DOVOMAR-841744 format. One record per atom (N, C-alpha, C): residue in three letters; residue number from 1; x, y, z; atom name. Coordinates in pm, 1 decimal. Last residue first. Layout:
N
[nukol ALA NUM [X Y Z] CA]
...
END
This chain:
74
[nukol GLY 74 [4917.8 -1672.0 -7469.1] N]
[nukol GLY 74 [4921.3 -1814.7 -7497.8] CA]
[nukol GLY 74 [4796.3 -1880.5 -7465.4] C]
[nukol HIS 73 [4960.1 -1416.8 -7396.3] N]
[nukol HIS 73 [4920.3 -1440.2 -7534.5] CA]
[nukol HIS 73 [4912.0 -1588.3 -7569.8] C]
[nukol ARG 72 [5033.1 -1426.4 -7129.5] N]
[nukol ARG 72 [4927.6 -1332.6 -7171.4] CA]
[nukol ARG 72 [4871.4 -1367.7 -7309.4] C]
[nukol GLN 71 [5241.2 -1611.1 -7134.4] N]
[nukol GLN 71 [5120.2 -1639.9 -7057.0] CA]
[nukol GLN 71 [5003.7 -1551.9 -7100.3] C]
[nukol ALA 70 [5429.7 -1471.9 -7285.7] N]
[nukol ALA 70 [5374.4 -1597.4 -7336.8] CA]
[nukol ALA 70 [5245.6 -1634.6 -7264.9] C]
[nukol LEU 69 [5492.0 -1265.6 -7109.7] N]
[nukol LEU 69 [5428.1 -1234.8 -7238.1] CA]
[nukol LEU 69 [5363.7 -1359.1 -7296.0] C]
[nukol LYS 68 [5616.2 -1415.3 -6906.5] N]
[nukol LYS 68 [5491.8 -1343.0 -6876.8] CA]
[nukol LYS 68 [5417.5 -1305.6 -7004.9] C]
[nukol ALA 67 [5841.5 -1509.1 -7049.3] N]
[nukol ALA 67 [5745.2 -1604.4 -6991.4] CA]
[nukol ALA 67 [5611.3 -1534.6 -6961.7] C]
[nukol VAL 66 [5971.5 -1269.3 -7109.3] N]
[nukol VAL 66 [5921.4 -1353.6 -7218.0] CA]
[nukol VAL 66 [5816.4 -1451.7 -7165.6] C]
[nukol VAL 65 [6037.1 -1188.8 -6847.2] N]
[nukol VAL 65 [5952.6 -1104.2 -6932.3] CA]
[nukol VAL 65 [5890.3 -1187.6 -7043.7] C]
[nukol GLU 64 [6207.2 -1396.5 -6767.2] N]
[nukol GLU 64 [6082.7 -1371.7 -6694.5] CA]
[nukol GLU 64 [5985.4 -1289.0 -6778.6] C]
[nukol ALA 63 [6417.3 -1361.7 -6950.0] N]
[nukol ALA 63 [6342.0 -1487.7 -6949.3] CA]
[nukol ALA 63 [6207.9 -1470.3 -6877.1] C]
[nukol ALA 62 [6521.7 -1117.3 -6873.5] N]
[nukol ALA 62 [6454.3 -1128.2 -7003.1] CA]
[nukol ALA 62 [6369.0 -1254.2 -7008.2] C]
[nukol SER 61 [6458.2 -1044.8 -6524.8] N]
[nukol SER 61 [6535.3 -1104.5 -6633.8] CA]
[nukol SER 61 [6452.1 -1110.7 -6761.9] C]
[nukol VAL 60 [6414.2 -731.6 -6376.3] N]
[nukol VAL 60 [6350.8 -859.0 -6410.4] CA]
[nukol VAL 60 [6428.3 -915.3 -6528.5] C]
[nukol THR 59 [6565.0 -539.8 -6107.8] N]
[nukol THR 59 [6535.8 -571.8 -6247.3] CA]
[nukol THR 59 [6465.7 -706.5 -6258.8] C]
[nukol GLU 58 [6707.6 -355.8 -5912.0] N]
[nukol GLU 58 [6568.2 -401.5 -5910.4] CA]
[nukol GLU 58 [6522.9 -427.1 -6053.7] C]
[nukol GLY 57 [6951.6 -237.2 -5892.0] N]
[nukol GLY 57 [6947.6 -381.6 -5915.7] CA]
[nukol GLY 57 [6807.6 -440.1 -5912.6] C]
[nukol ARG 56 [6962.0 31.0 -5881.0] N]
[nukol ARG 56 [6957.9 -37.7 -5751.4] CA]
[nukol ARG 56 [6954.1 -189.3 -5767.3] C]
[nukol ASP 55 [6943.4 88.5 -6149.1] N]
[nukol ASP 55 [7069.1 119.0 -6080.5] CA]
[nukol ASP 55 [7076.7 49.3 -5945.0] C]
[nukol ALA 54 [6675.1 24.1 -6186.0] N]
[nukol ALA 54 [6778.0 -59.3 -6248.9] CA]
[nukol ALA 54 [6913.1 -36.9 -6182.3] C]
[nukol GLU 53 [6558.0 237.7 -6045.3] N]
[nukol GLU 53 [6534.6 99.2 -6004.0] CA]
[nukol GLU 53 [6641.9 6.8 -6059.4] C]
[nukol ALA 52 [6646.0 452.8 -6204.8] N]
[nukol ALA 52 [6689.3 443.9 -6065.0] CA]
[nukol ALA 52 [6670.1 302.2 -6011.4] C]
[nukol ILE 51 [6505.4 396.4 -6437.8] N]
[nukol ILE 51 [6651.4 396.6 -6440.9] CA]
[nukol ILE 51 [6706.3 382.1 -6299.2] C]
[nukol SER 50 [6244.9 434.4 -6341.6] N]
[nukol SER 50 [6286.7 301.9 -6388.4] CA]
[nukol SER 50 [6438.7 290.5 -6394.5] C]
[nukol LEU 49 [6247.7 709.3 -6291.7] N]
[nukol LEU 49 [6226.0 615.3 -6180.9] CA]
[nukol LEU 49 [6271.6 474.5 -6218.8] C]
[nukol LEU 48 [6282.6 799.3 -6554.6] N]
[nukol LEU 48 [6385.4 826.6 -6454.6] CA]
[nukol LEU 48 [6370.9 736.3 -6332.8] C]
[nukol LEU 47 [6037.9 709.3 -6665.8] N]
[nukol LEU 47 [6165.5 660.5 -6716.7] CA]
[nukol LEU 47 [6276.4 680.9 -6614.4] C]
[nukol GLU 46 [5855.3 863.6 -6520.3] N]
[nukol GLU 46 [5851.9 717.6 -6509.0] CA]
[nukol GLU 46 [5983.0 656.1 -6556.9] C]
[nukol ALA 45 [5927.2 1118.0 -6611.7] N]
[nukol ALA 45 [5938.9 1086.5 -6469.1] CA]
[nukol ALA 45 [5941.7 936.1 -6447.2] C]
[nukol GLU 44 [5858.5 1088.1 -6882.1] N]
[nukol GLU 44 [5997.2 1115.8 -6844.9] CA]
[nukol GLU 44 [6020.2 1081.7 -6697.7] C]
[nukol GLN 43 [5581.6 1052.8 -6860.5] N]
[nukol GLN 43 [5663.7 944.8 -6913.8] CA]
[nukol GLN 43 [5810.8 963.0 -6877.1] C]
[nukol GLU 42 [5512.0 1308.9 -6761.8] N]
[nukol GLU 42 [5482.0 1188.8 -6683.7] CA]
[nukol GLU 42 [5567.9 1070.4 -6730.2] C]
[nukol ALA 41 [5586.5 1473.3 -6971.2] N]
[nukol ALA 41 [5651.2 1491.2 -6841.0] CA]
[nukol ALA 41 [5630.4 1367.6 -6754.2] C]
[nukol THR 40 [5618.4 1263.8 -7263.4] N]
[nukol THR 40 [5545.1 1360.0 -7181.8] CA]
[nukol THR 40 [5621.0 1373.5 -7050.1] C]
[nukol LEU 39 [5877.4 1238.1 -7503.6] N]
[nukol LEU 39 [5811.7 1189.0 -7383.5] CA]
[nukol LEU 39 [5731.1 1301.2 -7320.6] C]
[nukol ASN 38 [5962.8 1148.0 -7835.4] N]
[nukol ASN 38 [5924.2 1251.1 -7739.6] CA]
[nukol ASN 38 [5851.6 1187.4 -7622.7] C]
[nukol PHE 37 [6252.9 1016.7 -8001.2] N]
[nukol PHE 37 [6114.0 1008.8 -7958.7] CA]
[nukol PHE 37 [6087.6 1118.1 -7856.1] C]
[nukol GLY 36 [6464.8 1061.2 -8279.9] N]
[nukol GLY 36 [6435.9 995.5 -8152.8] CA]
[nukol GLY 36 [6288.1 987.6 -8123.5] C]
[nukol GLY 35 [6455.5 1387.9 -8440.8] N]
[nukol GLY 35 [6471.7 1242.7 -8435.0] CA]
[nukol GLY 35 [6428.7 1185.1 -8301.4] C]
[nukol GLU 34 [6437.3 1681.6 -8265.3] N]
[nukol GLU 34 [6502.3 1617.0 -8378.4] CA]
[nukol GLU 34 [6516.4 1467.5 -8354.7] C]
[nukol ASP 33 [6347.9 1816.9 -8049.9] N]
[nukol ASP 33 [6245.6 1753.7 -8132.0] CA]
[nukol ASP 33 [6305.8 1678.6 -8249.8] C]
[nukol ASP 32 [6515.8 1791.7 -7732.1] N]
[nukol ASP 32 [6510.2 1828.7 -7872.8] CA]
[nukol ASP 32 [6397.7 1755.3 -7944.3] C]
[nukol LYS 31 [6570.3 1731.2 -7477.2] N]
[nukol LYS 31 [6434.8 1778.3 -7502.3] CA]
[nukol LYS 31 [6419.9 1826.2 -7645.3] C]
[nukol THR 30 [6757.8 1437.8 -7389.7] N]
[nukol THR 30 [6743.0 1570.6 -7447.5] CA]
[nukol THR 30 [6596.7 1605.1 -7467.6] C]
[nukol LEU 29 [6931.9 1281.6 -7140.5] N]
[nukol LEU 29 [6801.9 1284.5 -7207.4] CA]
[nukol LEU 29 [6785.2 1425.4 -7261.5] C]
[nukol VAL 28 [7217.1 1102.0 -7073.1] N]
[nukol VAL 28 [7167.0 1232.6 -7114.3] CA]
[nukol VAL 28 [7034.7 1213.8 -7187.7] C]
[nukol THR 27 [7387.7 956.3 -6809.5] N]
[nukol THR 27 [7287.1 936.1 -6912.7] CA]
[nukol THR 27 [7228.3 1071.4 -6945.0] C]
[nukol VAL 26 [7733.1 901.9 -6724.2] N]
[nukol VAL 26 [7608.0 976.2 -6715.3] CA]
[nukol VAL 26 [7515.5 935.6 -6829.1] C]
[nukol SER 25 [8002.7 795.4 -6526.8] N]
[nukol SER 25 [7914.5 766.3 -6639.5] CA]
[nukol SER 25 [7784.2 840.9 -6618.3] C]
[nukol ALA 24 [8290.2 981.5 -6429.0] N]
[nukol ALA 24 [8157.6 928.2 -6396.3] CA]
[nukol ALA 24 [8078.9 903.5 -6524.4] C]
[nukol GLY 23 [8532.9 1102.9 -6472.3] N]
[nukol GLY 23 [8512.6 970.6 -6530.4] CA]
[nukol GLY 23 [8377.2 908.4 -6499.8] C]
[nukol GLU 22 [8529.7 1277.5 -6170.4] N]
[nukol GLU 22 [8595.4 1261.2 -6299.9] CA]
[nukol GLU 22 [8576.0 1118.6 -6348.4] C]
[nukol GLU 21 [8208.6 1306.5 -6018.0] N]
[nukol GLU 21 [8346.8 1262.0 -6012.8] CA]
[nukol GLU 21 [8401.1 1248.7 -6154.0] C]
[nukol PHE 20 [8016.8 1603.2 -6022.6] N]
[nukol PHE 20 [8032.6 1465.9 -6066.2] CA]
[nukol PHE 20 [8180.4 1430.4 -6055.9] C]
[nukol ASN 19 [7810.6 1831.3 -5854.1] N]
[nukol ASN 19 [7946.8 1782.3 -5877.7] CA]
[nukol ASN 19 [7944.0 1635.9 -5917.1] C]
[nukol VAL 18 [7596.8 2091.0 -5938.8] N]
[nukol VAL 18 [7607.0 1947.5 -5912.2] CA]
[nukol VAL 18 [7749.2 1904.3 -5944.8] C]
[nukol GLY 17 [7596.3 2356.6 -6016.5] N]
[nukol GLY 17 [7541.7 2323.3 -5885.6] CA]
[nukol GLY 17 [7545.7 2175.4 -5850.8] C]
[nukol GLU 16 [7545.8 2314.1 -6366.2] N]
[nukol GLU 16 [7586.8 2397.9 -6253.9] CA]
[nukol GLU 16 [7521.7 2350.0 -6125.6] C]
[nukol VAL 15 [7671.1 2151.9 -6633.9] N]
[nukol VAL 15 [7571.6 2136.4 -6527.8] CA]
[nukol VAL 15 [7622.3 2215.5 -6408.4] C]
[nukol VAL 14 [7720.3 2144.6 -6971.7] N]
[nukol VAL 14 [7755.9 2217.8 -6850.5] CA]
[nukol VAL 14 [7640.5 2204.4 -6752.2] C]
[nukol ILE 13 [7851.8 1961.4 -7232.5] N]
[nukol ILE 13 [7740.0 1970.3 -7139.5] CA]
[nukol ILE 13 [7789.1 2037.3 -7011.6] C]
[nukol LYS 12 [7997.6 2129.8 -7513.6] N]
[nukol LYS 12 [8008.8 2044.8 -7394.7] CA]
[nukol LYS 12 [7888.2 2065.1 -7305.0] C]
[nukol GLY 11 [7990.5 2316.3 -7718.5] N]
[nukol GLY 11 [7988.8 2174.5 -7753.2] CA]
[nukol GLY 11 [8000.2 2079.4 -7635.8] C]
[nukol ASP 10 [7977.5 2563.3 -7587.2] N]
[nukol ASP 10 [8096.7 2529.4 -7666.2] CA]
[nukol ASP 10 [8105.3 2378.6 -7692.1] C]
[nukol VAL 9 [7741.3 2423.9 -7388.8] N]
[nukol VAL 9 [7822.7 2544.3 -7401.7] CA]
[nukol VAL 9 [7951.6 2503.5 -7471.9] C]
[nukol ILE 8 [7424.1 2301.3 -7325.9] N]
[nukol ILE 8 [7543.1 2285.2 -7408.1] CA]
[nukol ILE 8 [7611.4 2420.7 -7421.7] C]
[nukol LYS 7 [7311.4 2258.4 -6986.1] N]
[nukol LYS 7 [7297.1 2311.4 -7121.2] CA]
[nukol LYS 7 [7429.0 2290.0 -7194.6] C]
[nukol GLY 6 [7122.8 2069.4 -6740.4] N]
[nukol GLY 6 [7236.9 2145.2 -6789.0] CA]
[nukol GLY 6 [7207.7 2203.5 -6925.2] C]
[nukol THR 5 [6999.8 1925.3 -6447.7] N]
[nukol THR 5 [6968.8 1991.4 -6573.5] CA]
[nukol THR 5 [7089.1 2075.4 -6614.1] C]
[nukol ALA 4 [7013.3 1604.0 -6289.7] N]
[nukol ALA 4 [7056.0 1742.7 -6302.6] CA]
[nukol ALA 4 [7015.3 1795.9 -6438.9] C]
[nukol ILE 3 [7003.8 1355.4 -6055.5] N]
[nukol ILE 3 [6932.9 1410.8 -6169.5] CA]
[nukol ILE 3 [6968.4 1558.7 -6174.3] C]
[nukol LYS 2 [7200.8 1082.6 -5949.8] N]
[nukol LYS 2 [7173.6 1225.2 -5945.7] CA]
[nukol LYS 2 [7094.6 1262.5 -6070.5] C]
[nukol MET 1 [7224.2 794.4 -5755.3] N]
[nukol MET 1 [7185.7 853.4 -5882.1] CA]
[nukol MET 1 [7155.0 1000.1 -5858.8] C]
END
């Protein structure tokens, strides 16, 4: 996983200093205030760490999440 900062130029995302393979899938997080939601710097860091965990396959199944929620509220 790579983390890079870029900007929009002529309607395209431009990232300098980082090479991506043609056809690579990327996730874009914007810092715009329009719509969506806003994250603090700490929340953004936590989100990026969580994405990295998921990329490594470190996930929990939906069934496990539901079971833990049921235990908390049951």
